[in-house]
C-alpha positions in Angstrom: 61.1 -38.9 52.0 60.5 -42.0 54.0 58.5 -44.9 52.6 55.9 -44.4 55.3 55.2 -40.8 54.3 54.8 -41.9 50.6 52.2 -44.5 51.5 50.2 -42.0 53.6 50.2 -39.4 50.8 49.0 -42.0 48.2 46.2 -43.1 50.6 45.0 -39.5 51.0 45.0 -38.9 47.2 42.8 -41.9 46.7 40.4 -40.8 49.4 40.1 -37.3 47.9 39.4 -38.8 44.4 36.7 -41.0 45.8 35.0 -38.1 47.5 35.1 -36.0 44.3 33.5 -38.8 42.3 30.8 -39.3 44.9 30.0 -35.5 44.8 29.5 -35.7 40.9 27.6 -39.1 40.9 23.8 -39.4 40.1 23.6 -36.1 38.1 22.3 -38.0 35.0 19.3 -39.2 36.9 17.8 -35.8 37.6 17.1 -35.1 33.8 13.9 -37.1 34.0 12.5 -36.2 37.4 9.5 -38.1 38.4 6.2 -36.5 39.4 4.6 -37.2 42.8 2.5 -40.0 41.2 5.7 -41.7 40.1 5.0 -41.3 36.4 6.8 -39.2 33.8 3.9 -37.3 32.2 6.1 -35.5 29.6 7.3 -38.9 28.2 3.8 -40.3 28.3 2.4 -37.3 26.4 4.9 -37.9 23.7 3.6 -41.4 23.2 -0.2 -40.9 23.5 -2.1 -41.6 20.2 -3.7 -38.7 18.4 -7.2 -38.8 16.8 -5.6 -38.9 13.4 -3.4 -41.9 14.4 -6.6 -43.7 15.6 -8.1 -43.3 12.1 -10.3 -40.2 12.7 -10.4 -36.8 11.2 -10.8 -33.6 13.2 -14.6 -33.6 12.5 -15.1 -37.0 14.2 -15.3 -39.1 11.0 -13.0 -41.9 10.2 -11.0 -42.3 7.0 -14.0 -43.8 5.2 -16.2 -40.9 6.1 -18.2 -42.7 8.8 -19.2 -40.9 11.9 -18.8 -42.1 15.5 -21.8 -44.3 15.2 -20.5 -46.0 12.2 -23.0 -44.4 9.8 -21.8 -43.6 6.2 -23.8 -40.5 5.7 -26.2 -41.9 3.0 -29.5 -39.9 3.0 -32.8 -41.7 3.5 -36.3 -40.6 3.2 -38.3 -40.5 6.5 -40.4 -43.3 5.1 -37.4 -45.5 4.7 -36.9 -45.0 1.0 -33.5 -44.1 -0.5 -32.8 -40.8 -2.2 -30.3 -39.1 -4.4 -29.5 -35.5 -5.3 -29.5 -34.3 -9.0 -28.8 -30.7 -9.7 -31.5 -28.9 -11.7 -29.3 -28.3 -14.7 -28.3 -31.9 -15.0 -31.8 -33.1 -14.5 -32.9 -30.8 -17.3 -30.2 -31.9 -19.7 -31.0 -35.6 -18.9 -34.6 -35.1 -19.9 -35.9 -35.8 -16.3 -39.5 -34.4 -16.1 -41.9 -34.2 -13.2 -45.6 -33.7 -12.9 -48.1 -33.4 -10.0 -50.1 -36.4 -8.9 -53.7 -35.6 -9.8 -57.1 -37.1 -10.5 -57.5 -38.8 -13.8 -59.3 -41.4 -15.9 -58.4 -45.1 -16.3 -59.8 -46.9 -19.4 -60.8 -50.5 -19.5 -59.4 -51.2 -23.0 -58.8 -54.3 -25.1 -55.9 -54.7 -27.5 -56.8 -56.4 -30.8 -55.4 -57.0 -34.3 -57.2 -55.9 -37.4 -57.1 -55.8 -41.2 -57.9 -52.9 -43.6 -60.4 -53.6 -46.4 -62.2 -51.4 -48.9 -65.6 -50.2 -48.0 -68.5 -52.2 -49.3 -70.0 -50.6 -52.5 -66.9 -48.5 -53.2 -65.1 -51.1 -55.4 -65.9 -51.5 -59.1 -64.7 -53.8 -61.9 -64.3 -52.1 -65.2 -65.4 -54.4 -68.1 -65.5 -54.4 -71.9 -69.1 -53.9 -73.2 -68.4 -55.5 -76.6 -65.7 -58.0 -77.6 -62.8 -56.9 -79.6 -59.1 -56.1 -79.6 -57.7 -53.7 -77.1 -56.1 -50.8 -79.0 -55.0 -48.5 -76.1 -54.7 -48.5 -72.3 -54.6 -45.2 -70.3 -54.3 -46.3 -66.7 -52.1 -48.5 -64.6 -52.3 -50.0 -61.1 -51.9 -47.3 -58.5 -53.2 -44.4 -60.7 -55.9 -42.2 -59.3 -58.8 -41.8 -61.7 -62.0 -39.8 -61.9 -65.5 -41.0 -62.7 -66.0 -41.0 -66.5 -62.2 -41.0 -67.3 -61.3 -43.3 -70.2 -59.1 -46.2 -69.1 -59.0 -48.3 -72.3 -59.9 -48.1 -76.0 -61.4 -51.3 -77.6 -62.3 -51.9 -81.3 -65.7 -53.6 -81.4 -65.9 -56.7 -83.5 -69.6 -56.0 -84.1 -69.4 -52.4 -85.4 -65.7 -52.3 -86.3 -65.6 -49.0 -84.5 -63.7 -48.1 -81.3 -65.2 -47.3 -78.0 -63.8 -46.1 -74.7 -64.0 -48.0 -71.4 -64.4 -45.5 -68.5 -64.2 -45.6 -64.7 -67.5 -45.6 -62.9 -66.2 -43.8 -59.9 -63.4 -41.6 -58.4 -60.8 -43.8 -56.9 -57.5 -45.7 -57.4 -56.8 -48.4 -59.8 -56.1 -51.5 -57.7 -55.3 -53.9 -60.6 -55.2 -54.1 -64.4 -55.6 -57.3 -66.3 -55.7 -55.9 -69.9 -52.9 -55.9 -72.5 -52.8 -54.0 -75.7 -53.4 -56.2 -78.8 -55.2 -58.9 -76.9 -58.9 -59.5 -77.5 -61.2 -58.5 -74.7 -64.2 -60.7 -74.3 -67.7 -59.3 -73.6 -68.0 -58.8 -69.8 -64.3 -59.4 -69.2 -62.9 -57.4 -66.2 -60.1 -55.1 -67.4 -59.5 -53.0 -64.3 -60.4 -52.9 -60.6 -61.0 -49.4 -59.2 -61.7 -48.6 -55.6 -62.5 -45.4 -53.6 -59.9 -45.6 -50.8 -60.7 -42.2 -49.1 -62.2 -44.3 -46.3 -61.5 -47.9 -45.3 -63.0 -50.6 -43.1 -61.0 -51.8 -40.1 -62.0 -55.4 -39.4 -61.0 -56.2 -35.9 -60.7 -59.8 -34.8 -61.8 -60.3 -31.2 -61.2 -63.6 -29.5 -62.8 -65.5 -26.6 -64.5 -63.7 -23.7 -63.4 -60.3 -25.0 -66.1 -60.5 -27.7 -68.7 -60.2 -24.9 -67.4 -56.8 -23.8 -67.2 -55.1 -27.2 -70.2 -53.4 -28.7 -71.1 -50.9 -31.4 -70.2 -47.3 -30.3 -67.1 -48.3 -28.4 -64.2 -45.8 -29.0 -61.3 -47.3 -31.0 -57.7 -46.1 -31.5 -56.2 -47.7 -34.6 -52.4 -47.7 -35.0 -50.7 -48.1 -38.4 -47.8 -50.5 -38.0 -45.6 -49.0 -40.7 -45.1 -45.7 -39.0 -47.1 -45.6 -35.7 -49.6 -43.1 -37.0 -53.0 -43.3 -35.1 -56.6 -42.7 -36.1 -59.5 -42.3 -33.7 -62.9 -43.8 -34.6 -65.7 -45.9 -33.1 -67.0 -49.4 -33.7 -69.9 -49.3 -36.2 -71.0 -52.9 -35.9 -70.1 -56.3 -34.7 -70.6 -58.8 -37.5 -73.0 -61.7 -36.7 -70.9 -64.5 -38.1 -67.6 -65.9 -36.9 -64.5 -65.7 -39.1 -64.0 -69.3 -40.1 -60.2 -69.4 -40.4 -59.5 -67.6 -37.1 -62.7 -68.5 -35.2 -62.8 -64.8 -34.1 -65.6 -62.3 -33.8 -65.2 -59.4 -36.3 -65.9 -55.9 -35.1 -65.9 -53.2 -37.8 -64.9 -49.6 -37.7 -64.5 -46.9 -40.4 -61.3 -44.7 -40.7 -60.5 -41.8 -43.0 -57.6 -42.2 -45.4 -56.7 -38.7 -46.4 -53.0 -39.4 -46.9 -53.5 -42.6 -48.8 -51.1 -44.5 -46.6 -53.7 -46.7 -45.0 -53.6 -49.6 -47.5 -56.1 -52.3 -48.1 -54.8 -55.7 -46.9 -52.5 -54.1 -44.3 -52.5 -55.4 -40.7 -53.1 -52.8 -37.9 -53.3 -52.7 -34.1 -56.3 -51.3 -32.3 -57.3 -50.5 -28.7 -61.1 -50.7 -28.0 -62.2 -48.9 -24.9 -65.3 -50.5 -23.3 -65.4 -48.6 -20.0 -63.8 -45.6 -18.2 -63.1 -45.1 -14.5 -62.4 -41.9 -12.5 -59.5 -42.3 -10.1 -58.5 -39.9 -7.3 -54.7 -40.2 -8.1 -53.1 -41.3 -11.3 -49.6 -41.2 -12.8 -48.3 -42.0 -16.2 -46.9 -45.5 -16.6 -43.5 -44.0 -17.2 -43.4 -42.8 -13.6 -43.4 -46.4 -12.3 -40.3 -48.5 -11.6 -39.8 -51.8 -9.8 -37.7 -52.3 -6.8 -37.7 -56.0 -6.2 -41.3 -56.9 -5.7 -42.4 -53.3 -5.0 -43.7 -50.5 -7.3 -42.0 -47.2 -6.6 -42.2 -43.6 -7.9 -39.6 -40.9 -7.4 -40.8 -37.8 -5.6 -38.8 -34.6 -6.2 -38.2 -32.2 -3.3 -36.0 -29.4 -4.4 -33.0 -31.2 -6.0 -33.6 -34.4 -4.0 -35.4 -37.4 -5.5 -36.9 -39.8 -3.0 -37.9 -43.4 -3.8 -41.5 -43.8 -2.6 -43.1 -47.2 -2.5 -46.7 -47.1 -3.9 -49.7 -49.5 -4.2 -51.2 -49.7 -7.7 -54.9 -50.1 -8.5 -56.3 -50.1 -12.0 -54.1 -49.3 -15.0 -54.5 -48.9 -18.7 -52.1 -48.5 -21.6 -51.1 -45.0 -20.5 -51.8 -44.5 -16.8 -52.0 -46.2 -13.4 -54.2 -45.5 -10.4 -52.2 -44.9 -7.1 -54.0 -46.2 -4.0 -51.5 -45.0 -1.5 -47.9 -43.9 -1.2 -48.1 -40.4 -2.6 -50.4 -37.5 -2.1 -52.2 -35.3 -4.6 -50.0 -32.5 -5.7 -46.6 -34.2 -5.0 -44.2 -33.8 -7.9 -43.2 -37.2 -9.3 -40.8 -38.1 -12.1 -42.8 -39.0 -15.2 -40.0 -39.1 -17.8 -36.6 -40.8 -17.5 -37.5 -42.2 -14.1 -35.1 -45.1 -14.8 -32.2 -42.6 -14.7 -33.2 -41.6 -11.2 -33.4 -45.3 -10.2 -30.0 -45.9 -11.7 -28.5 -43.0 -9.8 -29.9 -44.2 -6.5 -28.6 -47.7 -7.2 -25.2 -46.3 -8.0 -25.1 -44.3 -4.7 -26.2 -47.3 -2.7 -23.4 -49.5 -4.3 -20.8 -46.9 -3.6 -21.8 -46.6 0.1 -21.8 -50.4 0.5 -18.0 -50.6 -0.2 
């Protein structure tokens, strides 16, 4: 084979190889064919953010529970007050009680302090009639005695015979100053006996309050030792002023069946001088403070709504409602502070 022929064959082989490569070229570009608008939609779809990736759940709320408007779902009363929901069984177990707003009475009452004293004419001093040595004693301080009961036996120096010293009334021995073997003088007080079935309550009234208190005013007396109360009325206002305290003394009478009202004890008393009829009243336990505002909690089903109210007159037990709730609405009257705390807790959780 001539050199010229070999060169021609080599040139043809190169040309055929070039054509073959050209026929196979560009096949890799057709795998991602473009759409008429020049964009690869399949690829774009793979990279588009989903609602979850944007921080939203399928129901349109974000990961914090807020809706599209940014609200956190906290319920509010239509009047602008906050509310909470407490299931009935939990409210019952917590001692939450409600009552209907209704008409009631507001009392103009004055709180005063007092002192218990025996009733005039019901205290007696038991004395020796004749001088002589004391041979026996039959009563001690605190004993209850009957009228005519012998309390002591004395041997008379005049007759050298013994005689008994008796109680002039039914009552309690307040004190005993006699001792067996000592000589009792004529007219010497050996015992003090008092009828304590009833006691005076001397109430000390100060300043301008004295001008509002008069005989016949209802009085509630409270025993400080155990909180027991007695109902009575003022019998009189004494004409003189107590020198030590510069107070006016108003006096009432109370029964002492249990014997636990003791002379000399201090007591609290509430004197009612006037009563007012109000269209709407609630117990003081229904009221709570929200900043500078008085509120009550109205129950609607298992929801409790904070309702701002305006207060009129009030006494030691009730308050008059001028506006904010209607007659018949159910308001929390016991454990209202628990409802307040639950609403405050819910508000704090929603703020974070």
